[in-house]
RODO-2510 file (C-alpha; in nm, 4 decimals, decimal comma):
residues 208
     n   res          X          Y          Z
     1     m    -6,1915    16,8357     8,1965
     2     i    -6,2796    16,5901     7,9203
     3     y    -6,6232    16,4921     7,7927
     4     l    -6,5699    16,1508     7,6319
     5     l    -6,8251    16,0161     7,3842
     6     r    -6,8584    15,6954     7,1895
     7     h    -7,0005    15,7182     6,8377
     8     g    -7,3664    15,6287     6,7867
     9     e    -7,4803    15,2777     6,7007
    10     t    -7,3682    15,1541     6,3587
    11     v    -7,4858    14,8886     6,1144
    12     w    -7,1929    14,6665     6,2132
    13     n    -7,2678    14,7151     6,5833
    14     m    -7,6084    14,5672     6,5090
    15     a    -7,4523    14,2800     6,3151
    16     g    -7,2021    14,1933     6,5883
    17     r    -6,8990    14,2853     6,3786
    18     f    -6,5938    14,4355     6,5442
    19     q    -6,5265    14,7390     6,3287
    20     g    -6,1746    14,8248     6,4360
    21     q    -6,0422    15,0754     6,1855
    22     k    -6,2904    14,9793     5,9159
    23     d    -6,6254    15,1531     5,9045
    24     s    -7,0008    15,1353     5,8743
    25     q    -7,2705    15,4003     5,8873
    26     l    -7,4776    15,5045     6,1835
    27     t    -7,8171    15,3392     6,2117
    28     p    -8,1293    15,5556     6,2615
    29     r    -8,0934    15,4779     6,6323
    30     g    -7,7271    15,5831     6,6172
    31     i    -7,8271    15,9155     6,4636
    32     e    -8,0771    15,9684     6,7460
    33     q    -7,8072    15,8856     7,0010
    34     a    -7,5674    16,1374     6,8455
    35     d    -7,8356    16,4062     6,8428
    36     e    -7,9227    16,3336     7,2049
    37     a    -7,5566    16,3450     7,3066
    38     g    -7,5298    16,6840     7,1397
    39     s    -7,8251    16,8151     7,3393
    40     l    -7,6835    16,6755     7,6650
    41     l    -7,3454    16,8315     7,5927
    42     a    -7,5015    17,1662     7,5115
    43     n    -7,6704    17,1626     7,8518
    44     a    -7,3529    17,0505     8,0291
    45     i    -7,1279    17,3263     7,8928
    46     r    -7,3787    17,6075     7,8380
    47     g    -7,2060    17,9425     7,8722
    48     r    -6,8591    17,7848     7,8457
    49     e    -6,8633    17,6662     7,4844
    50     e    -6,5752    17,8883     7,3748
    51     q    -6,3457    17,7225     7,6302
    52     f    -6,3742    17,3784     7,4689
    53     e    -6,1864    17,1989     7,1943
    54     l    -6,3468    16,9173     6,9936
    55     h    -6,1190    16,6203     6,9169
    56     v    -6,2567    16,3519     6,6865
    57     s    -6,1285    16,0148     6,5709
    58     p    -6,0878    16,0437     6,1915
    59     l    -6,2967    15,7318     6,1199
    60     g    -6,6283    15,7746     5,9409
    61     r    -6,8608    15,6767     6,2247
    62     t    -6,7022    15,9225     6,4676
    63     r    -6,6995    16,2012     6,2116
    64     e    -7,0666    16,1316     6,1399
    65     t    -7,1411    16,1468     6,5125
    66     a    -6,9435    16,4695     6,5538
    67     a    -7,1281    16,6275     6,2602
    68     r    -7,4534    16,5701     6,4492
    69     i    -7,3106    16,6994     6,7777
    70     v    -7,1890    17,0318     6,6358
    71     r    -7,5483    17,1167     6,5503
    72     s    -7,5957    17,1651     6,9245
    73     v    -7,2402    17,2539     7,0229
    74     p    -7,0947    17,4812     6,7515
    75     l    -6,7262    17,3893     6,7662
    76     v    -6,4732    17,3190     6,4925
    77     a    -6,3760    16,9506     6,4971
    78     k    -6,0096    16,8563     6,4992
    79     d    -5,9037    16,5123     6,3718
    80     e    -5,7134    16,3220     6,6407
    81     p    -5,5728    15,9871     6,5162
    82     r    -5,4895    15,8772     6,8722
    83     l    -5,8645    15,8508     6,9362
    84     m    -5,9081    15,5893     6,6614
    85     e    -6,0443    15,2484     6,7524
    86     v    -5,8016    14,9703     6,8376
    87     t    -5,7411    14,7615     6,5274
    88     v    -5,7486    14,3838     6,5441
    89     g    -5,5681    14,3659     6,2118
    90     l    -5,7079    14,1027     5,9745
    91     w    -5,9997    14,0535     6,2127
    92     d    -6,1343    14,4071     6,1608
    93     g    -6,4885    14,3783     6,0270
    94     m    -6,5338    14,0155     6,1339
    95     t    -6,7738    13,8486     6,3765
    96     h    -6,6644    13,5997     6,6436
    97     y    -6,8123    13,3206     6,4326
    98     e    -6,6091    13,4223     6,1262
    99     i    -6,2906    13,4426     6,3318
   100     d    -6,3566    13,0931     6,4696
   101     m    -6,4074    12,9605     6,1162
   102     e    -6,1037    13,1267     5,9561
   103     y    -5,8654    13,1104     6,2530
   104     p    -5,9502    12,7849     6,4348
   105     g    -5,8503    12,7875     6,7981
   106     a    -5,7447    13,1549     6,8019
   107     l    -6,0195    13,2458     7,0475
   108     k    -5,9882    12,9356     7,2643
   109     g    -6,0073    13,0371     7,6295
   110     a    -6,0912    13,3985     7,5436
   111     d    -6,3754    13,5802     7,7131
   112     a    -6,5902    13,8739     7,6111
   113     f    -6,3115    14,1198     7,6906
   114     d    -5,9624    13,9835     7,6302
   115     w    -6,0146    13,8496     7,2753
   116     f    -5,9421    14,1937     7,1280
   117     f    -5,5689    14,1489     7,1671
   118     r    -5,5390    13,7927     7,0354
   119     s    -5,5304    13,8725     6,6640
   120     p    -5,2031    13,7838     6,4898
   121     n    -5,1390    14,1316     6,3489
   122     g    -5,3534    14,3671     6,5561
   123     e    -5,2566    14,6488     6,7886
   124     t    -5,1194    14,5403     7,1246
   125     f    -5,2704    14,6437     7,4556
   126     d    -4,9524    14,8296     7,5542
   127     d    -4,9332    15,0181     7,2243
   128     a    -5,2992    15,1200     7,2435
   129     c    -5,2588    15,2406     7,6020
   130     s    -4,9461    15,4338     7,5058
   131     r    -5,1205    15,6289     7,2330
   132     v    -5,4184    15,7238     7,4497
   133     a    -5,1837    15,8167     7,7348
   134     s    -4,9925    16,0388     7,4931
   135     w    -5,3157    16,2141     7,3973
   136     l    -5,4245    16,2556     7,7599
   137     s    -5,0881    16,4050     7,8541
   138     e    -5,1269    16,6788     7,5931
   139     i    -5,4762    16,7957     7,6890
   140     s    -5,4377    17,1597     7,7886
   141     a    -5,7949    17,2892     7,7585
   142     p    -6,1437    17,1565     7,8334
   143     t    -6,2047    16,8987     7,5613
   144     i    -6,4898    16,7061     7,4021
   145     a    -6,3606    16,3808     7,2510
   146     v    -6,5529    16,1554     7,0123
   147     s    -6,3990    15,8099     7,0112
   148     h    -6,4929    15,4396     7,0182
   149     g    -6,5911    15,1551     7,2458
   150     l    -6,2598    14,9836     7,3163
   151     t    -6,0477    15,2978     7,2865
   152     g    -6,2922    15,4749     7,5198
   153     r    -6,2403    15,2010     7,7775
   154     l    -5,8638    15,2470     7,7567
   155     i    -5,8865    15,6266     7,7828
   156     r    -6,0928    15,6007     8,1003
   157     g    -5,8771    15,3208     8,2359
   158     v    -5,5504    15,5073     8,1822
   159     y    -5,7018    15,8246     8,3261
   160     l    -5,8235    15,6407     8,6365
   161     g    -5,5170    15,4202     8,6784
   162     l    -5,7100    15,0950     8,6426
   163     s    -5,5696    14,7480     8,5780
   164     r    -5,5950    14,5896     8,2342
   165     r    -5,8866    14,3724     8,3431
   166     e    -6,0710    14,6639     8,5027
   167     m    -6,0291    14,8713     8,1869
   168     l    -6,1625    14,6037     7,9554
   169     e    -6,4694    14,5440     8,1708
   170     l    -6,5804    14,9094     8,1705
   171     p    -6,9226    14,9721     8,0140
   172     v    -6,9361    15,1465     7,6761
   173     p    -7,2817    15,3054     7,6398
   174     q    -7,3777    15,4988     7,3270
   175     n    -7,6592    15,7031     7,4821
   176     g    -7,4523    15,9535     7,6782
   177     f    -7,0943    16,0401     7,7666
   178     y    -6,8376    16,0391     8,0468
   179     r    -6,7063    16,3478     8,2205
   180     l    -6,3452    16,2967     8,3267
   181     s    -6,2507    16,5484     8,5934
   182     d    -6,0559    16,5538     8,9198
   183     g    -5,9576    16,1878     8,8917
   184     e    -6,3136    16,0650     8,8487
   185     a    -6,5368    15,9573     8,5598
   186     d    -6,9103    16,0298     8,5790
   187     f    -7,1551    15,8983     8,3216
   188     i    -7,4063    16,1556     8,2016
   189     g    -7,7009    16,0079     8,0153
   190     p    -8,0623    16,0823     7,9247
   191     p    -8,3054    16,1746     8,2037
   192     r    -8,4452    15,8779     8,3930
   193     n    -8,8224    15,8282     8,3902
   194     g    -8,8749    16,1685     8,2351
   195     g    -8,6988    16,3436     8,5209
   196     r    -8,4116    16,5849     8,5232
   197     q    -8,0844    16,4640     8,3746
   198     s    -7,7952    16,4261     8,6166
   199     p    -7,4678    16,2327     8,6470
   200     q    -7,5272    15,8647     8,7182
   201     k    -7,3202    15,7607     9,0154
   202     s    -7,3432    15,3968     8,9113
   203     g    -7,1093    15,4906     8,6279
   204     r    -6,8513    15,6549     8,8525
   205     f    -6,5040    15,5181     8,9072
   206     r    -6,2532    15,6809     9,1416
   207     a    -5,8806    15,6666     9,0796
   208     t    -5,6806    15,4951     9,3527
***
């Protein structure tokens, strides 16, 4: 079983910059999201905490998120480089507008999802999938993983056996987490309308 989280909202998320393997701090909202994720996790694994490992991407925003989470779930974080965000090379830290200005035509024909792998010196789709598949293959205990938007898509996609397009179109919320278990991925988020929190079936994908 894996509980997969994305880091909380960052300053560059707000600015529309793709962070890649560069960094920016969590916003006040991002801190709230991390705290809420910690509370949700504590409820989800209550009584089983000692069974879990905590794997964290070694980038600043994921470490900051994990530091908030361990206030509710007292585990020792382990750096896991294979959870790092996909790098788009020289485009890390840039907005779409800046890429268009500095690399004319590079994004021509790209859509909201496939532009990530068009950078001249970034990580390839196959390489990124290989590293997350390597990590998944070595999971031997219930695990909480703190990762990123694009890498989180690939982790879920590889786990579920999805196509490239299906992976890249997966949602990447920052206000909850995904539970990967028995070939399925359930999104667990804050309670709706003040009610009791439960897995949201709209976020479920079944492996085929």
